[in-house]
N, C-alpha and C positions, 0 to 999 in steps of 0.2 A: 654306517649308513646302509640301509637295505636297498638293493637295486632289484627291481622286478624284471623278470625275463620277458622277451617278446611274446612267448606263449602264454604267460600269466596275464599280460595286458590284453591279449586277444580274447581270452576267456573270461575277463572280468567286466562286470557291468559298468557302464559309464557313470561318472559322478553327475547326477542329474538334480540334486537338491536345489530348489529355487533360492533358498536362503540358508546360509551356513554360518553360524557364529564361530569365529576363529580368534586365536590368541597369538600375539607376536612373540616369537621365540628368539629373534635376533635381528639386529639392524646393522647393515654393512655400508660403510661409506665407499662408494665406487669411484666417484670423481668429486670435485668441489661442489657440484650441484646435482648429483645423482646418488640416490640411496636404494639399497635392496632391503625390502622388508620380508622376513621369513615368517610364515604362519603355520600353525597346526590347528586342526579342527578340535573344538572343545568336546565334541562327542566322539572323538577318535576316528572319525570318518576318513577314509583314504581318498585322495584326489586323483580320480581317473578321468583324464581329459585327452584331447588331441593336441599335440604340439602346434602352437600357432593360435590357439583359442584365447579368449579373454574372459575376464570377470567384470561384474558391475558392483559398485558400492554406493551407498547413500550416506553422506556425512552432513551432520548438522553443525553449522558454524554461526555463532552469534544469533541463534534462533532461526536461521535460514537453512533449508535443506538443499543439498547439492548432489546431483547424480553424476558419477564419472565411471568410465570403463578403462581398464588397464589390462594389457596383454600379460599373460602368465610367462615368466621368464624361466621357471623351473621345468623339469621334465617329468612326465607321468611314470617313467621308469623308477622314480624315487617318490612314490605316492604318499608318503607320510608327512610331507611338508609341501607348502606352496609358496613360491617367491614372486613378488612384484617388484620390479625395478623401475623407479619413478624419478623423473627429472623435475626439479623445482623450477616452475615456469615463472619468469619475471612478470609481475602483474596478475598472476593467477590467484585463485582463492583456495582451491582444494590442495594442490600439490605443496605449496608452502606450509599449509596447516598440517599436512601429513608429516612433512620433514621435521616440523617443530614439536609435534605432539605424540606421534606414534613411537613408543619405546618398548623395550622388552617388558612383556606383561600386559600391554595394551590389548583391549578386546574390541573388535568391530564385527560387522556382519557383511558377508559378501554374497553375491548372487552369481550363479553360473554352473558350468562353463557355457560359452556361446561363441558363435563364429564359424563360418564355413572354410576360412583360410587355414589349412593344416596340411601336414605331411602324411596323414593316415589314409586319406581317401584316394591317393595316387601312389604308385610305387615305381621307382626308377633306380637303376644302378648308379647313375650320375646325378648329382644335385648341385645346383648353383644357388647360393644364398647371398643376397645383396641387401645391405642395410646402411643407414646413415644415422648418426647420433643415437638418441634414445629409441629410435625405431629398430634397434638391434634385438629387442626383447623376444619377438616371436621367432627370429632366426636362431637366437641362442637356445631357446627351448628345443628347437629342432636339432641343432648341433649337439646339444647334450644328450638328446634321445638317441641320435645316430651313434654317438660315442659309447653310450651304455649298451646298446642292443645290436648294432650292425656294423662291425668293424670293417666289413668288406665293401661298404658303400664309398664311392668316390665323391668327396665333398669339396667344393670350391667355395670359400667364404670371402666375400669382398665387403669391406667396411669403410665408410667415409666418415671422417671426423674433422672438427675444426682445428684441433691441436693434439699433441701427444697426451696432454693432461686430460683430454676429453675421451680417451679410449676406454669405454666401459668393458669390464671383464677382461682387461688386458692380459693379466697373468694366466687366467684360465684358458683363454684362446691360444696363447703361446704354448701352454702345456699340452693342449689338444693336438696342436701341430707337431710338437716334439714327439709325442707318443705314437701318433698314427701317420704313417707315410702317405696315406690316401686322403688325409685332411690337409688342404692347402689354404693358407690364410694370406690375404693381401689387405693392408690398411693404407688408405690414402688420406693425406691432409688436404683439405680443400679451403681455399680462400677466394673470394670474389675478385681479388686483385691479382691472383697468380694462377698458374696452371696447377692441376692436382700433382701432389708429390707423394711417391710411394715410400712408405716408411717401414713396411714389414710384410 
């Protein structure tokens, strides 16, 4: 897997295409109701974006068009693929359809990137990332970027989940903490009936 340097990212134009046809190259089961879909551009375009940004997609289901936005979970330091980590929402229309229908080889069209929430427009030696449930995706994009390009940054990552089985990216986060002494991870289990419990 090719990893772009910070200098290369700084000198590379942003990915600004309004519509980009992509093909699914891998589907990863993260938790019982969360999947990661990995895509590559059909025209071999590289994905240059700011960690924290999102894409849009329009999906036709039973003749009805639905527009949805999903935060990018991957990092621009690995620009040849783009990952969307999506939770299947009970009662939802698009996320259950994606979980059931998007497989390796599936083709869709995405729009983006967009969003002002990112870690490129500000720079600090110390970073606090806070997430809960599937809201981890923009923080994971940032954490992956810091891991790939800036090992000297002091990163504190706090993640809230309902249960141990609901920890998205559990192994990768543990590996980040193991490899980088400046990356500190805390995972809390939260229930409305009990006080938060620290599990890692």
